[in-house]
C-alpha positions in Angstrom: 177.3 32.1 -1.7 177.8 35.6 -0.2 174.1 35.6 0.7 174.6 32.2 2.5 177.6 33.4 4.4 175.6 36.5 5.6 172.7 34.2 6.6 175.2 32.0 8.5 176.6 35.1 10.3 173.0 36.0 11.3 172.6 32.5 12.8 175.8 32.9 14.8 174.5 36.2 16.2 171.3 34.5 17.2 173.4 32.0 19.0 175.0 34.9 21.0 178.3 35.2 19.0 179.4 38.9 18.6 180.2 39.5 15.0 181.0 42.9 13.5 180.5 44.1 10.0 184.3 44.2 9.6 184.5 40.6 10.4 181.9 39.7 7.9 183.7 41.7 5.2 187.0 40.0 6.0 185.3 36.6 5.9 183.9 37.2 2.5 187.3 38.3 1.2 188.9 35.2 2.8 186.5 32.8 1.2 187.0 34.4 -2.2 190.7 33.6 -1.7 190.6 30.1 -0.3 187.6 28.8 -2.2 185.0 26.3 -1.1 187.0 23.2 -0.2 185.3 22.2 3.1 188.4 22.3 5.4 189.7 25.6 4.0 186.2 27.1 3.9 185.6 26.1 7.6 189.1 27.3 8.7 188.7 30.7 7.0 185.3 31.4 8.5 186.2 30.2 12.0 189.5 32.1 12.2 187.8 35.4 11.3 184.3 35.1 12.9 185.2 33.5 16.2 187.2 35.6 18.7 186.2 33.7 21.9 187.3 30.1 22.2 184.0 29.3 24.1 182.1 30.1 20.9 184.0 27.5 18.8 181.6 24.5 19.6 178.6 26.5 18.6 180.3 27.6 15.3 181.2 24.0 14.5 177.6 22.8 15.2 176.0 25.6 13.1 178.6 25.1 10.3 177.8 21.4 10.1 174.0 21.9 10.2 173.9 24.9 7.8 176.5 24.1 5.2 176.7 20.3 5.4 173.3 19.0 6.5 171.3 21.4 4.3 173.7 20.5 1.5 172.4 16.9 1.6 169.0 18.3 0.7 170.4 20.3 -2.2 169.9 23.7 -0.5 173.4 25.0 -0.1 176.7 24.3 -2.0 179.4 23.3 0.4 182.2 22.3 -1.9 182.3 18.7 -0.7 183.1 16.0 -3.2 180.3 13.8 -4.4 182.2 10.8 -3.1 181.9 12.1 0.5 178.1 12.2 0.2 178.0 8.5 -0.7 179.7 7.4 2.4 177.9 6.7 5.7 178.0 9.1 8.6 181.6 10.2 9.5 182.7 8.8 6.2 182.3 5.1 7.2 181.9 2.6 4.3 178.4 1.1 4.4 179.8 -2.5 4.6 181.7 -1.7 7.8 178.7 0.0 9.4 176.5 -3.0 8.8 178.9 -5.3 10.7 177.7 -3.7 14.0 174.2 -4.9 13.8 174.9 -8.1 15.7 175.5 -10.3 12.6 179.1 -11.4 12.0 180.5 -10.1 15.2 181.3 -13.4 16.9 180.5 -13.4 20.6 178.9 -10.0 20.3 176.2 -11.2 17.9 172.7 -11.0 19.4 174.0 -9.4 22.6 172.1 -6.8 24.5 172.9 -3.1 23.6 174.6 -2.6 27.0 177.0 -5.5 26.3 177.7 -4.1 22.8 178.2 -0.7 24.3 180.8 -2.0 26.9 182.6 -3.9 24.1 182.7 -0.8 21.9 184.0 1.4 24.7 186.6 -1.0 25.9 187.9 -1.5 22.3 187.4 2.1 21.3 185.5 0.8 18.3 184.1 3.9 16.6 182.3 1.8 14.0 180.3 0.0 16.6 179.7 3.2 18.6 178.4 4.8 15.4 176.0 1.9 14.8 174.8 2.1 18.5 174.2 5.8 18.0 172.0 5.1 15.0 170.1 2.4 16.9 169.5 4.8 19.8 168.1 7.5 17.6 165.9 5.0 15.6 164.4 3.8 18.9 162.8 7.1 19.6 159.2 7.8 18.7 158.6 9.9 15.5 159.8 13.3 16.3 157.7 16.5 16.0 158.5 20.2 16.0 157.8 20.5 19.7 160.5 17.9 20.4 163.1 20.4 19.3 162.6 22.3 22.5 163.4 19.2 24.6 166.5 17.9 22.9 168.2 17.0 26.2 165.3 14.8 27.1 165.4 13.0 23.8 169.2 12.4 24.2 168.5 10.8 27.6 165.8 8.5 26.1 168.1 7.5 23.3 170.8 6.6 25.8 168.4 4.5 27.8 167.4 2.6 24.7 171.0 1.3 24.3 171.6 0.5 27.9 173.8 3.5 28.6 173.4 3.6 32.4 173.8 -0.1 32.8 177.0 -0.1 30.7 178.4 2.9 32.7 177.7 1.1 36.0 179.5 -2.1 34.8 182.4 -0.1 33.5 182.8 1.7 36.9 182.7 -1.7 38.7 185.2 -3.1 36.2 187.6 -0.2 36.9 187.8 -1.3 40.6 187.8 -5.0 40.1 190.4 -5.1 37.3 192.6 -2.3 38.7 192.1 -0.2 35.5 194.5 2.7 35.3 193.3 6.3 35.0 194.7 6.6 31.4 192.6 3.6 30.2 189.5 4.8 32.1 189.8 8.3 30.6 189.8 6.6 27.2 186.6 4.9 28.1 184.9 8.1 29.2 186.2 9.8 26.0 184.4 7.1 24.0 181.2 7.6 25.9 181.5 11.3 25.4 181.9 10.8 21.6 178.9 8.5 21.5 176.7 11.0 23.4 177.8 13.8 21.1 177.1 11.6 18.0 173.6 10.9 19.2 173.0 14.7 19.5 174.4 15.2 16.0 172.1 12.5 14.5 169.0 14.0 16.3 170.0 17.5 15.0 170.3 16.1 11.4 166.8 14.6 11.7 165.3 17.9 12.7 167.1 19.7 9.9 166.0 17.2 7.4 162.4 17.5 8.6 162.1 21.3 9.2 165.1 22.8 7.4 166.5 26.2 8.2 163.8 26.9 10.8 165.1 24.1 13.0 168.7 25.5 12.7 167.4 28.9 13.9 165.7 27.4 16.9 168.9 25.4 17.8 171.0 28.6 17.5 168.6 30.5 19.7 168.5 27.7 22.2 172.3 27.7 22.4 172.4 31.4 23.2 173.4 31.6 26.8 172.7 35.3 27.0 169.0 34.6 26.3 168.6 31.4 28.4 166.7 31.9 31.6 168.8 31.4 34.7 166.6 28.6 36.2 167.0 26.5 33.0 170.8 26.4 33.1 172.6 23.1 33.6 175.9 22.8 35.5 178.2 23.3 32.5 176.2 26.4 31.4 176.4 27.8 35.0 180.2 27.5 34.8 180.2 29.3 31.5 178.0 32.1 32.8 180.4 32.5 35.7 183.3 32.9 33.3 181.4 35.4 31.3 180.4 37.4 34.3 184.0 37.6 35.3 184.8 39.0 31.9 181.9 41.4 32.1 183.1 42.6 35.5 186.6 43.3 34.2 185.1 45.3 31.3 182.9 47.4 33.7 185.9 48.0 36.0 188.1 49.3 33.1 185.2 51.5 31.9 185.0 53.0 35.3 188.7 53.7 35.4 188.6 55.7 32.1 185.6 57.7 33.2 187.1 58.4 36.6 190.3 59.7 35.0 188.3 62.1 32.7 186.1 63.2 35.6 189.2 64.1 37.7 189.3 67.3 35.6 186.6 69.7 36.7 186.0 73.2 35.5 188.8 75.5 34.4 190.5 77.3 37.3 190.9 80.8 35.9 193.0 82.1 38.8 195.6 79.3 38.5 195.5 79.5 34.7 196.2 83.3 34.8 199.0 82.9 37.3 200.6 80.2 35.2 200.3 82.4 32.1 202.6 85.0 33.7 205.5 82.6 33.0 204.7 82.7 29.2 204.1 86.4 28.7 200.5 86.3 29.6 199.6 83.6 27.1 197.7 80.7 28.7 199.7 77.9 27.1 198.4 75.3 29.5 195.0 75.4 31.2 194.6 74.6 34.9 191.6 72.8 36.3 189.8 72.6 39.6 190.1 69.2 41.3 186.8 67.3 41.2 186.1 64.8 43.9 184.3 61.7 42.8 182.1 60.2 45.4 181.7 56.4 45.1 178.3 55.0 45.8 177.5 52.8 48.7 175.8 49.5 48.0 173.8 46.9 49.9 172.6 43.7 48.2 169.7 41.8 49.6 169.5 38.4 47.9 166.8 35.8 47.9 168.6 32.4 47.7 165.6 30.1 47.6 165.1 27.6 44.8 166.1 28.6 41.3 166.5 32.2 42.4 169.7 31.2 44.2 171.6 30.9 40.9 170.7 34.4 39.9 171.7 35.7 43.3 175.0 33.9 43.1 175.7 35.5 39.7 174.8 39.0 41.0 177.0 38.6 44.1 179.9 37.5 41.9 179.5 40.5 39.7 179.2 43.0 42.4 182.1 41.8 44.4 184.3 41.6 41.4 183.7 45.3 40.6 183.6 46.4 44.3 186.3 49.0 43.5 183.4 51.0 41.9 181.8 51.4 45.3 182.8 53.0 48.6 181.7 49.9 50.4 179.5 46.8 49.7 177.4 44.9 52.1 175.5 41.7 51.2 172.6 39.9 52.9 171.1 36.5 52.1 167.6 35.4 52.9 164.8 32.9 52.4 162.5 33.5 55.4 165.1 35.0 57.7 168.0 37.3 56.8 171.6 37.2 57.7 174.6 39.3 56.6 177.3 37.6 54.5 179.7 40.5 54.0 182.5 39.1 56.1 182.8 36.0 53.9 183.5 38.2 50.8 186.9 39.4 52.2 188.5 36.4 50.4 190.3 37.3 47.2 188.9 34.1 45.6 185.2 34.8 44.7 184.4 31.1 44.5 185.6 30.4 48.0 183.7 33.5 49.2 180.5 32.3 47.7 180.9 28.9 49.1 181.5 30.2 52.6 178.6 32.6 52.3 176.1 30.0 51.2 177.4 27.4 53.7 177.8 29.5 56.9 175.1 32.1 56.6 171.8 31.4 58.5 169.2 32.5 55.9 166.4 29.8 56.2 164.2 28.5 58.9 161.3 26.8 57.1 162.7 26.8 53.5 159.8 28.9 52.1 160.3 32.5 51.2 158.8 35.1 53.5 159.5 38.6 52.2 157.4 40.3 54.9 159.4 38.7 57.7 162.7 39.4 56.0 161.9 43.1 55.5 160.8 43.4 59.2 164.1 41.8 60.4 166.2 43.9 58.0 164.6 47.2 59.1 164.9 46.4 62.8 168.4 44.8 62.7 170.4 46.2 59.8 168.9 49.4 58.5 170.6 51.7 61.1 174.0 50.5 59.8 173.2 51.7 56.2 174.0 55.2 55.1 171.2 57.5 53.7 173.5 57.7 50.6 173.4 53.9 50.0 171.6 52.1 47.2 169.8 48.9 48.1 169.5 46.2 45.4 166.9 43.5 46.1 167.1 40.3 44.2 164.0 38.1 44.3 160.9 37.0 42.6 158.5 38.5 45.3 156.8 35.1 45.7 155.7 35.3 49.3 153.9 31.9 49.8 150.7 33.8 50.8 152.3 35.2 53.9 152.0 38.8 55.2 153.5 41.3 52.9 154.6 43.8 55.7 155.0 46.5 53.0 155.2 49.2 55.7 158.7 48.0 56.6 159.8 48.2 53.0 158.5 51.7 52.9 160.6 52.4 56.1 163.6 51.0 54.3 163.0 53.1 51.1 162.7 56.3 53.2 166.1 55.6 54.9 168.3 54.7 51.9 168.9 56.8 48.8 167.0 54.4 46.5 165.9 50.8 46.1 166.3 48.9 42.9 164.6 45.5 42.5 165.8 42.8 40.1 163.2 40.1 39.5 164.4 36.9 37.7 160.8 35.9 36.8 159.3 36.8 33.4 157.2 40.0 33.8 154.1 38.2 32.6 154.3 36.0 35.8 154.4 38.9 38.2 151.4 39.3 40.4 150.2 35.8 39.6 149.6 33.1 42.2 151.7 34.1 45.3 153.7 36.8 43.6 153.1 40.3 45.2 155.4 42.4 43.1 152.7 45.1 42.7 152.7 45.7 46.5 156.4 46.2 46.7 157.1 48.1 43.4 155.8 51.5 44.6 158.6 51.7 47.2 161.3 51.0 44.6 163.0 53.6 42.4 163.3 51.1 39.6 162.1 47.5 39.0 163.8 45.4 36.3 163.0 42.0 34.8 166.4 40.2 34.9 166.0 36.6 33.9 169.0 36.0 31.7 172.6 37.2 31.1 171.7 39.8 28.5 169.2 41.5 30.8 171.7 41.4 33.6 174.4 43.1 31.5 171.9 45.8 30.4 170.6 46.7 33.8 174.0 46.6 35.5 175.5 49.0 32.9 172.4 51.2 33.2 172.5 51.6 37.0 176.3 52.0 37.2 
C-alpha cells in the first residue's frame, strides 16, 4: 500500500498539487495509524496532502478513480466492504435503480427524458437522476482513447441525449409562471449540478475501466491549471487563475521586501566603525555599513488584446499592477491594430474594476485584426519620448500580423531608446514563424523572448526577470 500511496501522490503532483516529501512521510504514518477504512483513509490523506482548499475537488476525483474505481478491477485494495461493491452506483439498491426506467412510475412511465428530468429535479429524486445519468452515458457512441481529451464535449452530448436544455428552459419558465422562490429554484439548480457531476463521474469510470491507470494520469494532467494553455481556459478556470495570480503576486511582493531589507546594508563603513569602536576601548563591537540605494526599475507593458491573447494580457496586467511596489512606475498600453494608454485606469485599488475600465474605455481597435507594424509606428511616434532610457518594455503578443507590414525599423528605434525589450509570446514555440507569425523579424530587437502559454511558464519568467 505504501507504493500505491506514493503513486497517488505522484498523480496529485501531475495535477498541479504541491506536495512535499514531509507531507508524504506524514501521510504514510497517518495511514498506518488509522488503517484502510475508506472514510478514515480518505480523511487522513486529504488533511495532510491538501493545503489549498482549491485542490480539494481534484483530490476527491483522483482518490475515487485511483483507489475506488481501480479497486473494482482488483488492482488496488481500498479497504471497502464487499457489501458496498454489490450495490449500484452511490450505494443504490438495484431494485430502486430499476424503477427509474419508465416502468412502474405512474404518469412518468414512457415519458420523454426531458419530462423525467423535470420531474426528478422538482422532486429532488436522486434515484431518478442517477438513472438519467446512466441513460445519458449509455447514449454516447463507443468511446475511444482520443475521446479522453474531449471530456467536456462528451458531457454536453450526454446532456443533450436526456433533454437537458429543454428541461432547463421549462424550469426557468416555470419559475416565473409559478412564482417559485429563490430557495426552491436554488434546490433545482443544485439537483442539475449533481446530475452533471454524476455524468462526468460515470464517463471517468468508463475510461478507467477501459484504459486503467493511463486514463487517470491523463485526467490528472488535464486538470493541472498550471499546464493548461490560456486560450483553452473556461470561465471557472479563468477565475481560479486570477485567484492564483493574486497569490503569486503577494508571494513576489514579500520576496522583494526581504531582499530589499538585506540589500539596504552595503559595504562596511570602516570610518564609522572605527569611530564607534572608540566607545568600547577600540574593539569594534558593532559594524557600521554604508547606506546602499536601491533603484527600482521602470516598466512599460504593451499588451495585445486581440482574440485569445486578451486573456493572457489580462493575467499579466493583473500581476504587474498587484506588485507595482516593485517598480518606480508602471505604464500600460493596449493594442490590436491601434495603441492607446490604459495607465490612468489602474489607479483604482480594485484590480478587477481597473481591468474592466481599461478594456471598456481604451481605444485599441479599428479593424479588429492585429497590426503590429502600425502599433509599433504609433508607439514610437506618440509614446516613446515619455519613456525613460532606464525603462524595461514588456511586449505581450503572438506576433501574428495578418500579412501586414512588419515595420521592424520602428521596433529597432524603440529598442535603442529603452533599456531592454522582453517579449512574452503565448503561442507554442513550434507555431512561431508559421502562417502570419513574424516572430523571427522582431526577436533580434528583444533582449529576451519567452514562450509563455500557461501559468507555470508565467510564474517562471516573472520570477526570472524580476
